[in-house]
C-alpha positions as CSV (number, residue, x, y, z in Angstrom):
1,X,-12.7,13.2,24.8
2,X,-11.5,13.4,21.3
3,X,-10.0,16.7,20.3
4,X,-10.3,17.5,16.7
5,X,-7.9,19.3,14.4
6,X,-8.3,23.0,13.8
7,X,-5.6,25.2,12.4
8,X,-5.9,28.3,10.1
9,X,-5.8,27.6,6.4
10,X,-2.5,27.4,4.7
11,X,-1.8,29.2,1.3
12,X,-2.9,27.2,-1.6
13,X,-0.9,25.7,-4.4
14,X,-2.3,25.7,-7.9
15,X,-1.8,23.4,-11.0
16,X,0.6,25.9,-12.4
17,X,2.9,25.2,-9.3
18,X,3.4,21.6,-10.4
19,X,5.9,20.6,-13.2
20,X,8.3,18.0,-14.1
21,X,11.4,19.9,-12.9
22,X,10.1,21.9,-9.9
23,X,9.8,21.3,-6.3
24,X,6.1,20.2,-6.5
25,X,5.4,17.4,-8.8
26,X,2.8,14.8,-9.8
27,X,4.2,11.6,-10.8
28,X,2.7,8.3,-12.1
29,X,4.2,4.8,-11.1
30,X,3.4,1.1,-11.7
31,X,1.7,1.8,-15.0
32,X,-0.2,4.7,-13.7
33,X,-1.8,2.8,-10.8
34,X,0.1,4.8,-8.1
35,X,0.1,8.6,-8.3
36,X,2.3,10.7,-6.1
37,X,1.6,14.4,-5.5
38,X,3.6,16.7,-3.4
39,X,7.2,18.0,-2.6
40,X,9.6,15.7,-4.5
41,X,12.2,16.2,-1.7
42,X,10.0,14.3,0.6
43,X,11.6,11.0,1.1
44,X,8.4,9.4,2.6
45,X,6.5,10.2,-0.7
46,X,9.2,8.9,-2.9
47,X,9.2,5.6,-1.1
48,X,5.5,4.9,-1.5
49,X,5.6,3.3,-5.1
50,X,7.9,0.7,-3.9
51,X,6.1,-0.1,-0.8
52,X,2.4,-0.5,-1.8
53,X,0.7,-3.1,-3.9
54,X,-1.9,-1.5,-6.1
55,X,-5.5,-2.8,-5.8
56,X,-7.2,-4.1,-8.9
57,X,-9.5,-1.5,-10.5
58,X,-8.2,1.3,-8.1
59,X,-5.7,4.1,-8.3
60,X,-3.6,4.7,-5.4
61,X,-2.9,8.4,-4.6
62,X,0.0,9.2,-2.3
63,X,-0.3,12.7,-1.0
64,X,0.1,14.0,2.5
65,X,-2.8,15.1,4.6
66,X,-4.2,16.6,7.8
67,X,-8.0,16.5,8.7
68,X,-9.7,18.5,6.1
69,X,-6.8,19.2,3.8
70,X,-4.2,17.9,1.5
71,X,-0.6,19.2,2.1
72,X,2.6,19.2,0.0
73,X,5.0,17.8,2.8
74,X,4.7,16.1,6.1
75,X,7.4,17.9,8.0
76,X,6.5,21.5,8.4
77,X,3.9,21.9,5.7
78,X,3.6,25.3,4.1
79,X,0.9,24.9,1.6
80,X,-2.5,23.3,1.1
81,X,-3.4,21.5,-2.2
82,X,-7.1,22.0,-2.9
83,X,-9.2,19.0,-4.0
84,X,-9.9,20.7,-7.2
85,X,-6.2,21.0,-8.0
86,X,-5.9,17.2,-7.0
87,X,-8.5,16.5,-9.6
88,X,-6.8,18.5,-12.3
89,X,-3.4,16.8,-11.5
90,X,-4.8,13.3,-11.5
91,X,-6.3,14.0,-15.0
92,X,-3.0,15.5,-16.1
93,X,-1.4,12.0,-15.7
94,X,-4.4,10.3,-17.4
95,X,-6.3,9.0,-14.5
96,X,-9.9,8.9,-15.7
97,X,-12.4,10.8,-13.6
98,X,-14.6,8.8,-11.5
99,X,-12.0,5.9,-11.3
100,X,-12.0,4.4,-7.7
101,X,-9.3,6.1,-5.7
102,X,-7.5,4.9,-2.5
103,X,-5.9,7.7,-0.7
104,X,-2.5,6.8,0.9
105,X,-3.0,10.0,2.9
106,X,-3.0,10.4,6.6
107,X,-6.3,11.6,8.1
108,X,-8.1,11.4,4.7
109,X,-11.5,10.5,6.3
110,X,-10.8,12.2,9.7
111,X,-13.2,15.2,10.2
112,X,-11.6,18.5,11.3
113,X,-13.4,20.6,13.9
114,X,-15.1,22.5,11.1
115,X,-15.7,21.3,7.5
116,X,-15.6,18.1,5.5
117,X,-13.0,15.4,5.3
118,X,-10.5,15.5,2.3
119,X,-11.8,12.2,1.1
120,X,-15.3,13.4,1.2
121,X,-14.4,16.7,-0.6
122,X,-12.4,14.8,-3.3
123,X,-15.1,12.2,-3.8
124,X,-17.7,15.0,-4.5
125,X,-15.4,16.6,-7.0
126,X,-14.0,13.4,-8.5
127,X,-17.3,11.8,-9.1
128,X,-16.2,8.4,-8.0
129,X,-15.6,6.4,-4.8
130,X,-12.6,7.6,-2.6
131,X,-11.3,5.4,0.1
132,X,-9.0,6.6,2.9
133,X,-7.7,6.1,6.4
134,X,-9.4,7.9,9.4
135,X,-6.1,8.5,11.2
136,X,-2.4,8.4,10.7
137,X,-1.4,5.9,8.0
138,X,1.7,4.0,8.5
139,X,3.1,2.0,5.6
140,X,6.0,-0.4,6.5
141,X,8.7,-1.2,3.9
142,X,6.9,-4.7,3.6
143,X,3.9,-2.8,2.3
144,X,1.9,-3.8,5.4
145,X,0.0,-0.8,6.7
146,X,-1.8,0.2,10.0
147,X,-3.9,3.3,10.9
148,X,-3.2,4.9,14.2
149,X,-5.9,7.2,15.7
150,X,-5.0,10.2,17.7
151,X,-6.3,13.4,19.3
152,X,-5.0,16.8,18.5
153,X,-3.5,19.4,21.0
154,X,-2.1,22.9,20.7
155,X,1.6,23.0,19.9
156,X,3.4,24.8,22.9
157,X,6.3,25.7,20.5
158,X,4.5,26.8,17.4
159,X,1.4,29.0,18.4
160,X,-1.6,28.4,16.1
161,X,-0.3,24.8,15.1
162,X,-1.5,21.5,16.4
163,X,0.4,18.3,17.1
164,X,-0.8,14.6,17.5
165,X,-1.5,13.4,21.0
166,X,-2.9,10.2,22.8
167,X,-2.1,7.6,19.9
168,X,-4.2,4.5,19.7
169,X,-2.0,2.2,17.8
170,X,-3.9,0.3,15.1
171,X,-7.2,1.6,16.1
172,X,-8.2,3.1,12.8
173,X,-9.9,1.9,9.6
174,X,-10.4,2.6,5.9
175,X,-13.6,4.4,5.0
176,X,-15.2,5.0,1.6
177,X,-17.0,8.0,0.4
178,X,-19.5,7.3,-2.6
């Protein structure tokens, strides 16, 4: 039986929380074809532009995620980044609204227990196709990726939090929201 993600919402970040010198940034790489949004101290986010080969006609968006939400960092996330803020941040680095997006975001198309997926929410607000993984996205240093499916269980150490369980290595796929 699949067990779905359900945690209380985190405080939200706003566009004003992102800047060129602060902890939270939006940066464009590879001629604006790879966009990274999140905590600049996050080593995994900083490595993405050197690991992925952009797809023709698509903008890659590297941002951490849990089912139903974008988050600023993978380890001990403290904040959510609403899809409306993601849209504004993409536009702030000259990504044209409606351009196809590929989310390099864990759980982008995975449904939480209640509510829509992050990819579905972003697609509706972005006005263009959004593709993302339905599980944990693993990007190797060679650029090869795989998607692992998992179940969610309560974290015994941190009440109210959930942790991955029962991994199915390579069992996931890319899904697109119109």
